[in-house]
Short mmCIF file of the C-alpha atoms (twelve columns), coordinates in Angstrom:
data_MODEL
# 
_entry.id   MODEL 
# 
loop_
_atom_site.group_PDB 
_atom_site.id 
_atom_site.type_symbol 
_atom_site.label_atom_id 
_atom_site.label_alt_id 
_atom_site.label_comp_id 
_atom_site.label_asym_id 
_atom_site.label_seq_id 
_atom_site.Cartn_x 
_atom_site.Cartn_y 
_atom_site.Cartn_z 
_atom_site.pdbx_PDB_model_num 
ATOM 1  C CA . MET A 1  0.000   0.000  0.000  1 
ATOM 2  C CA . PHE A 2  3.009   2.296  0.254  1 
ATOM 3  C CA . ALA A 3  2.772   4.932  -2.435 1 
ATOM 4  C CA . GLY A 4  6.141   6.617  -2.018 1 
ATOM 5  C CA . GLY A 5  6.792   9.891  -0.295 1 
ATOM 6  C CA . THR A 6  8.451   10.325 3.058  1 
ATOM 7  C CA . ALA A 7  6.785   7.394  4.865  1 
ATOM 8  C CA . LEU A 8  6.695   8.362  8.554  1 
ATOM 9  C CA . THR A 9  9.823   10.522 8.609  1 
ATOM 10 C CA . ALA A 10 7.730   13.706 8.701  1 
ATOM 11 C CA . LEU A 11 6.243   12.717 12.059 1 
ATOM 12 C CA . GLU A 12 7.774   13.724 15.350 1 
ATOM 13 C CA . ASP A 13 8.269   11.062 18.005 1 
ATOM 14 C CA . LYS A 14 5.490   12.568 20.112 1 
ATOM 15 C CA . ASP A 15 3.047   12.208 17.199 1 
ATOM 16 C CA . LEU A 16 4.028   8.579  16.637 1 
ATOM 17 C CA . THR A 17 3.449   7.920  20.335 1 
ATOM 18 C CA . ARG A 18 0.067   9.697  20.248 1 
ATOM 19 C CA . LEU A 19 -0.990  7.672  17.221 1 
ATOM 20 C CA . LEU A 20 0.010   4.437  18.913 1 
ATOM 21 C CA . LYS A 21 -1.803  5.368  22.125 1 
ATOM 22 C CA . ARG A 22 -4.990  6.243  20.259 1 
ATOM 23 C CA . VAL A 23 -4.892  3.074  18.167 1 
ATOM 24 C CA . HIS A 24 -4.320  1.066  21.341 1 
ATOM 25 C CA . ASP A 25 -7.173  2.672  23.291 1 
ATOM 26 C CA . GLY A 26 -9.539  2.501  20.310 1 
ATOM 27 C CA . SER A 27 -10.020 6.240  19.865 1 
ATOM 28 C CA . LEU A 28 -8.303  6.072  16.439 1 
ATOM 29 C CA . ARG A 29 -9.987  3.491  14.254 1 
ATOM 30 C CA . CYS A 30 -8.300  1.619  11.449 1 
ATOM 31 C CA . PRO A 31 -7.995  1.748  8.557  1 
ATOM 32 C CA . ILE A 32 -6.807  5.287  9.144  1 
ATOM 33 C CA . GLY A 33 -8.166  8.019  6.931  1 
ATOM 34 C CA . PRO A 34 -9.030  11.706 7.269  1 
ATOM 35 C CA . ALA A 35 -12.357 11.016 9.011  1 
ATOM 36 C CA . GLU A 36 -10.713 8.759  11.591 1 
ATOM 37 C CA . LEU A 37 -7.982  11.313 12.279 1 
ATOM 38 C CA . HIS A 38 -10.566 14.101 12.674 1 
ATOM 39 C CA . ALA A 39 -12.612 11.972 15.081 1 
ATOM 40 C CA . ALA A 40 -9.489  11.256 17.155 1 
ATOM 41 C CA . GLY A 41 -8.540  14.954 17.286 1 
ATOM 42 C CA . MET A 42 -5.495  14.435 15.089 1 
ATOM 43 C CA . SER A 43 -6.526  16.352 11.974 1 
ATOM 44 C CA . TYR A 44 -3.138  18.029 11.845 1 
ATOM 45 C CA . LEU A 45 -1.627  14.688 10.768 1 
ATOM 46 C CA . CYS A 46 -3.856  14.130 7.737  1 
ATOM 47 C CA . ASP A 47 -1.078  14.960 5.282  1 
ATOM 48 C CA . LYS A 48 1.607   13.076 7.211  1 
ATOM 49 C CA . VAL A 49 0.238   9.559  7.618  1 
ATOM 50 C CA . GLU A 50 -0.343  8.409  4.045  1 
ATOM 51 C CA . PHE A 51 1.901   5.438  4.778  1 
ATOM 52 C CA . LEU A 52 -0.557  4.093  7.369  1 
ATOM 53 C CA . ARG A 53 -3.726  4.402  5.314  1 
ATOM 54 C CA . GLY A 54 -5.524  1.229  4.390  1 
ATOM 55 C CA . TYR A 55 -3.914  -1.025 6.995  1 
ATOM 56 C CA . ASP A 56 -5.777  -2.838 9.751  1 
ATOM 57 C CA . GLU A 57 -5.235  -2.109 13.450 1 
ATOM 58 C CA . ARG A 58 -2.760  -4.933 13.976 1 
ATOM 59 C CA . THR A 59 -0.558  -3.774 11.099 1 
ATOM 60 C CA . VAL A 60 -0.676  -0.088 12.104 1 
ATOM 61 C CA . HIS A 61 0.229   -1.058 15.672 1 
ATOM 62 C CA . ALA A 62 3.189   -3.136 14.466 1 
ATOM 63 C CA . ILE A 63 4.464   -0.373 12.169 1 
ATOM 64 C CA . LEU A 64 4.258   2.286  14.881 1 
ATOM 65 C CA . VAL A 65 5.952   0.102  17.490 1 
ATOM 66 C CA . ALA A 66 8.764   -0.708 15.062 1 
ATOM 67 C CA . VAL A 67 9.331   2.918  14.039 1 
ATOM 68 C CA . ILE A 68 9.296   4.160  17.632 1 
ATOM 69 C CA . ALA A 69 11.687  1.412  18.732 1 
ATOM 70 C CA . GLU A 70 14.065  2.110  15.860 1 
ATOM 71 C CA . ARG A 71 14.128  5.825  16.611 1 
ATOM 72 C CA . ARG A 72 14.834  5.189  20.297 1 
ATOM 73 C CA . LYS A 73 17.630  2.818  19.357 1 
ATOM 74 C CA . LEU A 74 19.243  5.480  17.178 1 
ATOM 75 C CA . ALA A 75 18.852  8.256  19.737 1 
# 
């Protein structure tokens, strides 16, 4: 489903963590799209999460955990 672009590099760590928290607590429903981001109060990320669109909750969770872990490893 990846269509190119910057993947998740445009997101700050705090936004990745917020996304993960909201997916985990159910306040951000998957597959993620503009309507789901608006409902979760994360409209400001609409143009930054193309990479996550179309995936189910389990996949989005796995991607976010991996990206966050990799960033912490490199820090």
